[in-house]
N, C-alpha and C positions, 0 to 999 in steps of 0.2 A: 621740380627741378632735380636733376641728378648730376653728380660730379664723380669723376674717377679720382682715386686717392693713391698717390705714390707714398712710399714709406721705406724705412730701413728694416731689413730682415736680419736673421741671426748672423749672417756673414758681416754685417756692419753693426753688430751689437744692438739690434733693434728687435721689436716683438711682432712686426708685420710678417705676413706670409705670402703676400702677393699684391696685386693691384686691387684696392678696395673700392667700394661703391658707397658714396655719401648721398643721402636723400635730404632735400630741403623742402619741407612742407609736403602736402599730398600731391599726387601726380597731376591732379586737375586744379591745383591751387596756383594762381598766378603770383609772380613776385618771388623774392628771395629771402623773405623775412620769416618763413614758417619754421616749425619745429624741426630739429635736426635728427636724423636717424642713420645708423650704420648698418648696411645690409650684408656685411661680410665681403669675401673676396669675389671679384669678377673672374679672376684667374690666378692660379699659383704661378708666380713669376720665375721661380728658381733662382732668385737672387734679389738684391735690393733695387727696386724700381724707384730710385730717389728723385728722378725728374721724368715728367710725362709731357708729350707733345702730340698734337692731333694732326692728321692729314687734312688739308683744306677741303677736299671733296670726296674722299673715301671714308668708310667707316673703319679707319685704322688708327690705332694708338701706338705710339713709340715710347719705349721705356729705356732710360739710361740705367743699365745694371751696374751701379757704381763699383761694387766690390769685385765684379767679374771683369770690368773694363770693356763691356760690350754693349751693343745696341740691339734690342729685340723688338720686333714688330708684332702687334696683336691685332687680329681682325674681330670686329664686333659681330656676334651671332644672335644677339637678343638685347632687350632693354638693359640687362644687368650682367651680360656674359661676354667674355672675350676668349679667343683661342689663338695660339701661336700662329704667326704667319712667317714661315721659313725659319731658318736657323739664326742664332745670334751672330752679329757681325762685330769683329774686334775693332775697337776704337783706340783705347789707350788707358793708361793707369788712372783710376778714379774718375771715369767719365761722369760728369755731374750735371750737364745741361744739353738739351737738344733743341734745335730750331729747324722748322720745315719751311721751305720756300713757298711763297704765295702761289706759285704755279704747281706745286706738289711734285716737282721732279728732282729736288735735292733736299738733303738733310745735312745739317752741320752739328757735329758733336764737339763739345768742349771738355777737355780733360784736365782736372785739377792736379793730378799726381805728376804727370810728366810735361804738362804745358801744351800738349798737342791740340791743334785745331784741325779737325778731320771732316772732309766733305764726302758724302756718299750719294750715289745715284739711287733714285726711286723708280721702279718700273711701273707699268700701268696699274698693277694691283696694289701698289704702295710698298712693295718689298724692297728693303735696302740692300745695296751691294757695292762692290768696287770702292772701298775706302781709299781716299787720297789725303795724305798728310801735307798740310800747308807749310810754308817756310817758317822755321822756328823763330820765336821772338829773340831779340838781343837786348840785354839789360842796358838801358841808357845811362845808368849810374855806375857801370862797371868801368871804373877808371879813376883818375885823380880828382875830377870835379864832381861835386855832389849837387850841382845846380842843373835843373832841367833846361835843355836847349830852348831858348825863347822862340826860335822859329818853329818848333814842333808843338810847344805847349801853350803858346800865347803868353799872357801876363804871368810873371813870376809870382808864385804864392808861397810865402814863408809861413808854414803852419805854426812854428814856435812863436814867431813875432805876433801873428794873429791871435794866438791863444793868450799871450801876455796882454795885448791891447784890449781884448774882449774882457778879460778878468778884471783889468783896471777899471773899465767902463762899468762893469757889473757891480763893483763895490764889494765890501767884505761879506755882505749878507748873501750874495748870489755867486760869488767867485768860485765856489766849489762845484757849481753846475757846468762850468766851462770845460770842454775836453782838455786833457792834460798833455797836449801835443808838445809842450816845451820841456817836459821832464827829461827826455833823453838828451836834448841839447844842453840843458843845464848841467846834467851829470858829466857830459863829455867836455864841457867848457869851450867848445868851438862852434856851437850853433849849427852843426851839421847833422844832428840826430845820432843814430846808431853808428859808432865808429867801426864796428865789426861787419857791417853790411857791405854789399858790393860783391866782388869776385869771390870772397871767402864764404859768403853766407846766403846769397839770394838765388832762388830758383824760379823758373817760369811756372805759373799756375793759371792756366786758362779757366775761365769760369762761366762765360755766357757768350752766345752769338745772337745778334738781332738783325733781321732784314729791315732795311730802311727804304723809303720811297726812292724810285729811280734806279733800283737794282743794286744799290750799295749795301754792304754788309759790315756791321761793326762787331768787334769781339773785345772782350776784356781780358787782360792778363794781370791777375791780382798780385803775382809775385814780382813782376817787373814794373808795376805802376803804369801800364800802357792801355790805351784804347786804340786798337788797330782797325784799319778799314781795308775792305777787299772788294774785288769784282769777281764774279763767277765766270771763269774762263772755259767751262765745260770739262776741260781736262784737270780741273782743280781750281783752287782759289788763287787769285793774283793780287799781290799786295798793292794797296792804293793809298798809302800814307798812314800816319799814326799821330797820336797826341800823347805827350809825356805828362803825367800828373806828378804832383809833388811826391818826393821819395817817402815810401812807407805807408801811403794811404790805403792801398789795396783795393782797386776798383773791382766790384763784384757783379752787379746787375745794372741794366739800363732800361730806360723808359723813353720811347719816342713820343714827343709832344706835338700836337697839331700845329703849333707855332713854327715848327721847323728846327726846334732845339732837341738835343739829346741830353737827358738827365742821367747821370751816372752816380750810383750809390757806392761809396767807398767803405768797404767792410771794416777796415782797421781804424780809420779815422772817424767813422760815424759822421760822414759829411756827404753832401750832394754837390756834384760839379755839373755845371751847365756848359755844354759844348754846342758849337754851330760852325758852319763853314763861312769863309770869306767869299767874296764875289768870284775869286779864282778857284774855289773849291777846297782851299786849305782849311782844315778844321782846327779850331782853337778853343781854349777855355775862356768863357765869358764871365763867369762868376762862380762862387762856391758858398755854401751855407752849411754850417755845422748843425747837427741835431742837438740843439741846446737842451741840456738837462740829462743827456746820457752820461754814463759813467766811464771812467778811464779803461776799464776792462771789457766794456761792451763791444760786440761785433754786429755791425749792421747786416741785414738779411735781404729784404725785398723792398722794391719801390713800385708804386702804382699811382694811377690818377683817378679822380672822380669822373663820372660819366660826362660832365660838361667841360672837363679839362682845367677847371679853375683852381683845383686843389690837388696836392700831391701828398701821398702817405708813404712813410718809410719806417720800417720796423728795426728794432735792435734787440739782440739777445744778450742776456746777462741781467740787466735791469728789467728786461721783458717789457718793452714799451713800444708805442706807436706814435710817431711824430706826424703832425699835420702842418703842411707848408702851403702858403698862398702863392700862386703864380702871379708875378708882377711884370711891369713893362710890356715888352713884346714877347714875353716868355723867357727872357734872358736872365731873370732873377727870381729867386724864391725867398719869401719871408716866413720865419717861424710863426706859427699860430698857437700851437699847443703840443704838449707831450703828455700822453695818458698811458696808464697801465694796459698791457695787451690783454690781461685777464687769463693768460695761460703761460706755461713755462716753456721758454725757448721758442718764440714765434718764428719758425723757420720760413714759412710762406704765408702770404695772405692774398686775397682777391677782393676787389670791389665789384659787387653785382647790384646795380641799381642803387638803392638807398641802404644797402647792407654791406658790411665787411665780414668776410669769413677768415678766420685765423687758424692756421695749423700749428698747434703747440707740440713740437716734436718730443720733448722730454716730459711734457705734461700729459702726453698720450691722449689727446683730445682735439676736437675742433670746436671753436666757439663762434657765435655770430653776434654782431653788434650793429645797432642802427647808426646811421650817419646823420648828423645835424644838417638840416636843409640849408641853413644860412652859413655856418662856419665849416662844415665838412668834418668836424671833430667826431670821432667815435663815441657813442653813448654807452650806457650800462649794458652788460652782457644780456642778450635776449634769450639765447639758447646755448646749450653745450651738449656734446655727446662724446663718449669714450671711443677712441680710435687708436689702434696700435701704431705707434711711432710714425705719425704722418709727417711727410716732408714736402708734398706738392699737391695742389688742388687744380683739377682741370675739368671745366664744364663739359658734360657729355651732350652731344647734339641729339 
C-alpha cells in the first residue's frame, strides 16, 4: 500500500520539499499493518502542500499550497511519480483544505487566513479553474448578546457550566482532567467567556468542506463558530442554512456518519458536536462530548471512524493524544472510551485503514502505525514508525 504525504516546506517553517510517498508493507503485501517506509518526493511542490485530495476517477491529486494561497493539480505518471497539471489557481490566504465533489466536476477550497470558501470548476482532465468566492460568513456573536440563536444552534450548550458540573462529578482526583472551559468566564465574572471577543477580536477562519449525501455541502468556520451548509448552484455555492456552535469552540473538521449524523471536532474546545437535520431539513446540535483527559492548551486536529462505524477517533495536539469514543443511540451520542498517547509529537492528521491507525506527527517529523483493538477500537502500542519531513496529511494512493 502507498500513500501520498502532504507537508510543510520552508515557506511554512517545515522541512518537506514536496508531496512525499509513504510505503506500508511490501507492494504485494495485503493489509495496512506492514513496515513503514518513506520513498522521498513524488514531486517538488514549490510550496507547502499541507492538504491533499484526490479526484474520484482521474489519476489527479490536488494540493492546497497553504503558504502561497493557491491550489495546484498534479497528474500521476507512475506508481510513485506526479507532474504538475496546469498552473496554480489562486484561492485565498492560508488555504488549508480541499474537497472534491463525488462527480469530479467541482473542488472546494477552505482558507484559514481570510475565511474564504472558494469553489472551482474541474475540466475533463481534472484541471481546476474559475474560482468563485462564496458569500462571506457573518459572526453570530458580533453584537450585544453572547448566546447562540436557539433557532440556528439547537439546544443551548453552556461550556462553562458543563465544565463545572463535570468537574464536580469527577471529584478531586480527576477534576484536573476536565477541559478548563470555565476559566475565562470566572475571570470575567459574567459567565460570558472572553469579554474582548466579538467585533473587536474575531475573524472568519474557514477550515474544511465536506460533501454530504443528497448534494449538500458542509463547511466549518473556526473563527466564527459556524457550520454552514450549501448547495452547488453551478455559478457558485448557494447558502442553505447554518448551525451556530457555542462561542469560542472553534469547529475544525467533520466526519459524516452512516447514521445520518455529522460529527464536528472543535479545535479550541477539544470537543465533538453531533449535528443532524430535523424533518424540515433544519440542522441542529443533538449532543456534545468533550475529549476527557485533554489539557487546557490542547488543540484538536482530526476525527475519523472505524471501518464498521461503531467507534470514532479524535486527536489532540499539545498533550499529543488520541481519544476513542463509542457511537451510541441512533448515532446521536458519543461516549468516551479511552484516551491514549499518540506516540508522536503534534498529531496533525491520522487515518484508519482497516485494523490500523496511521498518525502523522508534524513536529515529530514522522509517521507511526498502531493496531486497533478489535473489541474496543482503542489504538495499541506503536507497531512501526518512519522518519518523514514535517507531515501534515495522509492520502491513500489508488
